C-alpha positions in Angstrom: -84.7 -30.8 101.7 -81.7 -32.8 101.8 -79.8 -34.2 104.7 -76.1 -36.2 104.4 -75.8 -38.6 107.3 -72.3 -39.8 108.3 -71.1 -42.2 110.6 -67.5 -42.5 111.4 -67.9 -45.2 114.7 -65.6 -48.2 114.4 -67.4 -50.6 116.0 -70.6 -51.2 114.0 -72.8 -53.2 116.3 -71.5 -51.7 119.5 -71.3 -47.4 118.4 -72.8 -45.2 120.4 -72.6 -42.8 118.1 -74.2 -45.0 115.3 -77.0 -45.3 117.4 -77.7 -41.7 118.1 -76.9 -40.5 114.5 -79.7 -42.9 113.3 -82.3 -42.1 116.3 -81.9 -37.9 115.1 -81.9 -39.0 111.2 -85.1 -41.1 112.1 -86.8 -38.3 114.1 -85.8 -35.4 111.4 -87.6 -38.1 109.0 -90.3 -38.5 110.9 -91.0 -34.7 111.5 -90.0 -34.2 107.6 -91.7 -37.5 105.5 -89.9 -35.9 102.1 -86.3 -35.4 103.5 -84.2 -36.6 100.9 -81.3 -38.7 103.1 -77.6 -39.8 101.6 -76.2 -41.9 104.1 -72.1 -42.3 103.7 -70.3 -44.9 106.2 -66.8 -42.9 106.6 -65.4 -46.7 108.5 -66.7 -48.6 105.3 -66.0 -46.7 102.5 -63.4 -44.4 104.5 -61.6 -41.6 102.2 -57.6 -41.9 101.7 -55.8 -40.0 103.8 -54.4 -36.8 101.4 -51.3 -37.4 100.5 -48.7 -35.0 98.5 -49.8 -36.7 95.1 -53.4 -36.6 95.5 -52.8 -33.0 97.1 -51.0 -31.7 94.2 -53.1 -33.7 91.7 -56.1 -31.2 92.4 -54.5 -28.4 91.1 -53.5 -30.1 88.0 -55.0 -29.9 84.6 -57.0 -33.1 84.2 -55.0 -34.1 81.2 -52.0 -34.4 83.5 -53.3 -36.2 86.6 -51.8 -39.7 86.9 -55.0 -42.6 87.1 -54.7 -42.5 90.8 -55.1 -38.6 91.2 -57.9 -38.5 88.9 -59.5 -41.2 90.8 -59.3 -39.2 94.4 -60.0 -35.5 92.7 -63.2 -37.3 91.4 -63.8 -38.7 95.3 -63.1 -35.3 96.3 -65.8 -33.5 94.2 -68.2 -36.6 95.2 -67.9 -35.3 98.4 -67.9 -32.2 98.0 -71.1 -32.2 96.0 -72.9 -34.2 99.4 -72.5 -32.0 101.4 -72.5 -28.3 99.6 -76.4 -29.8 98.5 -77.6 -30.6 101.7 -79.4 -28.3 104.4 -78.6 -30.5 107.3 -75.9 -32.8 108.3 -75.6 -35.4 111.0 -72.2 -36.6 111.9 -71.9 -39.3 114.4 -68.2 -38.5 115.9 -66.6 -40.5 119.0 -64.0 -39.2 120.9 -60.7 -41.2 120.4 -57.5 -40.3 122.1 -59.2 -37.2 122.8 -59.8 -36.3 119.2 -62.2 -37.5 116.4 -61.6 -41.0 114.8 -58.8 -40.4 111.7 -61.6 -41.3 109.0 -63.9 -38.2 109.9 -60.7 -36.2 109.6 -59.8 -37.7 106.0 -63.3 -36.6 105.0 -63.3 -33.0 107.0 -59.6 -32.4 104.6 -61.9 -32.8 101.2 -64.9 -30.8 102.0 -62.2 -28.2 103.4 -61.8 -26.4 100.3 -60.4 -22.9 99.8 -62.6 -21.1 97.3 -65.4 -23.9 97.5 -66.0 -23.7 101.3 -64.1 -20.8 102.7 -61.9 -18.2 101.0 -59.2 -16.5 102.4 -59.3 -11.9 101.9 -57.0 -9.6 103.4 -58.6 -9.4 107.0 -58.9 -13.1 106.9 -60.6 -16.5 106.2 -64.1 -16.3 105.3 -66.5 -19.3 105.3 -68.8 -20.3 102.5 -70.5 -23.0 103.8 -73.1 -20.9 106.0 -76.7 -21.7 106.3 -76.7 -24.9 107.2 -77.8 -27.0 110.3 -75.4 -29.5 112.0 -75.6 -32.1 114.4 -72.8 -33.7 115.9 -73.9 -37.4 117.8 -70.9 -37.7 120.1 -69.6 -40.3 122.3 -66.6 -39.9 125.1 -65.6 -42.6 127.7 -64.6 -40.1 130.2 -66.1 -36.9 131.3 -65.1 -34.2 129.1 -67.4 -31.3 129.2 -66.9 -30.3 132.8 -64.1 -30.7 135.2 -60.1 -31.2 134.4 -61.0 -33.2 131.6 -62.3 -30.3 129.4 -58.7 -29.4 128.2 -58.5 -32.6 126.8 -61.4 -32.3 124.7 -60.1 -32.4 121.0 -63.1 -34.0 119.7 -66.5 -31.3 120.1 -64.6 -28.2 120.3 -62.1 -29.1 116.9 -65.6 -29.8 114.7 -67.0 -26.6 116.0 -64.2 -25.0 115.0 -64.1 -26.3 111.4 -67.6 -25.7 111.0 -67.6 -22.2 112.1 -64.1 -21.8 110.0 -66.2 -22.8 106.7 -69.2 -20.4 108.0 -71.3 -23.0 109.9 -72.1 -21.7 113.4 -75.5 -24.0 113.4 -74.0 -26.7 115.5 -76.1 -29.0 118.1 -73.7 -31.8 120.0 -76.0 -34.4 121.5 -74.0 -35.8 123.7 -73.5 -39.2 125.5 -70.4 -38.5 128.8 -68.9 -41.1 130.7 -69.8 -44.5 128.9 -66.9 -46.0 130.1 -67.3 -45.3 133.5 -69.6 -48.0 134.6 -73.1 -49.4 133.4 -75.2 -47.0 135.7 -73.4 -44.3 134.0 -73.5 -45.1 130.6 -77.1 -46.2 130.8 -77.7 -42.6 131.9 -75.9 -41.2 129.4 -77.6 -42.9 127.0 -81.0 -41.5 128.3 -79.9 -38.2 128.8 -78.5 -38.1 125.1 -81.6 -39.6 124.0 -84.0 -37.2 125.8 -82.0 -34.8 124.0 -82.5 -35.8 120.7 -86.3 -35.3 121.5 -86.5 -32.2 122.9 -83.5 -30.8 120.7 -84.3 -32.3 117.3 -87.8 -31.9 117.0 -87.8 -27.9 118.5 -85.3 -27.2 115.8 -86.2 -24.6 112.9 -85.1 -26.7 110.5 -87.5 -29.9 110.6 
């Protein structure tokens, strides 16, 4: 079994999602000692954001691409291969300004590829990447799972929509919420997230 572990928290030593994603992977390793893990830090090695040059280069014959297009097309293929060969994907995805980090968005832009992870039909889009399990380690400074903040959640809702679009509906969110609302709230959120990892991850069929 193969697992792809992605982190996108900007602050390496203070990132809650990095801590939670590592804990999820640790638990999955304990349950499946033969687990083959590929790790990619989307901050340290951030994919370039899509540009017209990169986007058009992907559709050109190899011999007509310039050096930058060849490099970026090769990176896209690497990211796609890592994703498509994984059975489980673990993503550290904090909320920044109501949405996901731009580095994670850049990665998603590389794997959402027509003909590879989805295709269009006369009845609409069809996901081609189903059969995978996704764990999202989520952190939020405020409260967005209930109350007035729900309408401002463009983080978890977006990720569920994106993965659903490519055929993955088995998505589990491990959430630490309200972590900027005082020390007690932060600790309670972390405790709840760690309890959720123990209860949810170890009971999952994928392990």
